[in-house]
N, C-alpha and C positions, 0 to 999 in steps of 0.2 A: 346358596344364599347371601357367602359375600358379595358377588359378582349384582345379585340383581340388588341389595343393596347401594350398593356405590351409583349400578345403570340408575336408580332413582334419584339419584344426586348430580349425576350426569346428563342424562336427557333431559329437555327443557320441556316433556310433556308428560301427560299420565302414560304409566307404563300401558294402559289397556288402549291406549289411544295408537300404539305401535308397535311393529316387529320387530322384535330385537333377536340381537344373537351377542359370542362372543369367540375370541380365537386366541388361546395361549402365544405370546409370542415368546421366545428360546425359553432356557429350563429354566431360569427366575433365583433367584438366592437361596442355597441351600447351608444349614446352623445346626452344626448335633443331629442330621439326617430329617430333619424338619424345612419345607420349604418355605422361608421367612418372607421370601419375597418377590411375587410374583406380577408380570409384565404383561398386560390384554390388550389387544383390541378390542373395542366397544364398538359396535353398529347397529345403528336405528334407522327405519323408515317410516313417515306416515303411514297407518292403516288402510287410509280411506283412497292415499296414493296409489297402494299398491292396485287394491278394486277397482279402480280406473285401468290400470294398464290392463288387468287380469282379464278384464270384461271384453277386451279384442276377441281373446282367445276364447273362454267361452262362448262368444257368440257364433264362432264355428267350432264348436266344439272339439278345441285342442284343449287337453289336460297337464297344463304347468306343472311339474312337478318343482323346478328349485326358481326362485326369484334371485339376483345377485344384482348389487350398485356398481353402477358405472366404474368406478375409483379399486371396485376391490375385483371385478372382473381383469381391469388392467395390471394389476398386481399381482393375482395369481396368474396371468401371461406369464408378466417378465420372469415371474418367481420360476415356475414349473417349465414352461417351454422354453427361455431364451439361458436362463442359470441354471435350473435342475435346484429344487428346492435344497436350500443350507447349503449350497455351492459356494463355494470363495474362488476368486479367479487366484492370488496367491497363495490361497492354502489358508487354513484355519487358526493358525495363528501369526497371520500378516496383522501387523496395529491397523492397515487399512483395510476398512468395506467398501470394494469395489460393487457402485451402483448404477442401476441404466434406468434411463428418464425414458419412459413410454409419455406420448404428447396426443391426445385422440381430441382431432376436430370433428365437435358435430354440427347438429343445422347452429342452434341457437349457445350455445356456450361450449367449452372444451374443458380435458381436465388433464391435470402433470400430475403423474404419480411417479415419485421417485422410488425405488429399493434395491437391496444387496440381496433380494430372496429368502432373506432370514429374519435377522432383527428391525433393519432399517425401514419401513413404513413411513413417505410422506407424500400429502396429497394435496394440489391447491384446484379448485376449481377458476379458471380465467372464462370471465364473462364477456367475449366474443367467440363467434364459429362463422360458419361459411354464408350463412345469411346475411352477414354486416357486409363478406365481400359483393354480396349480392345488390345487397342496397346501395353500395357505394356508387355502383354502376349504372344504377336506376336514377338515381341522383345527379351524375356527372354526365351520364350519355344520354339523359330524357326519357328511359326504354320504361314500357310496362315491366313487373319483378318477371313474369315469366319470360320474356324476350331477352332480361341481364339475366338471368340462371342459364338460358339455351347460351349466350354467349359468353360467361363465365366457363362454362363447362368445354367450350369448343375456342376456348381465347389464344390456343397454338396454331388453330389455321386461320384466325381471323386478320382479315391485311389491316386493320386497326388495331393489330397488337400492341403497339407504343404508345396508343390512346385509352387502352384499357389497363395497360400496364401504371400509367399517370392515375387515372381514375380509382386503382386498387393501393396506391402506393401509401395513403395514407393510413388505412387499413393494416396494410402489412406491418408500416412501421409499430401502430398502436399494439398491436400482436407481438411483436418480436421484441417490443420493450416489456412488456407484462411477462413472455416467458425468459426474459433474462433476470427482469427481479425476483421473479420465482425463484432460479436457480442460483442469483445472491443472497438469497434470504437461507434458502438450504444450507449450502456453504460456509455461510458463516455460524450457522447453530449446529452444526454435522462437520467437526473440526478433522474428523477421524474417516468421513466418507469421500472418496475419491471415484467421481461421473467417470465411463468408463466412455458410454456412447448417449445417442436417444435415438428411438424408433418414435416415427413418425405413423399415425393413425386415422384413418378419414379420405375421403373423398378428395378435401381441398388441398392435400398437397400433389394433385396433381397440377394447380394453378403453378403458371409458371412465375419464376421465379423464390417460391415456396420452401421449396429443399434446400 
């Protein structure tokens, strides 16, 4: 009931318009046997948006059991598959929270998630994706979107590689700038967090020079 009350305050829509859930993070503060302060993650998606996505599966007779938003899926991937849920690289008593960055480049936007697999979960959407690289090629090399997409995917085999990289450079610089700003903000606001490494996901990481 308390979480529902908080959800009403935090979610900028009527709760009937969204599908929402929560997860407890860490064990919370215990005083005299009572949990006095508990940190939770609160997650919500618009019901009509989920309906649109699920309709594709309904059309072909696929029964979907679970829907998970991209940042949470990335966070769970890092927590369970890379770090082992609750595990710390330097041990439980370490003052530093060793974190992993997951950077997933999608078609129109990207997701950056940082977590230690336990208490620290931080995420930021980046408004740049694979299509921005394709559009840069269409503009600079006077190509259709389809031809630019093909060229992008086969850039390393192209005799025009130098020209392709030159066309992509402004978008690459913007993208790297967004990532660096995000990491800078995180390290300033999470002084005890130590970033160990970054994991890149998405086909765009096959672009020459991006890794």
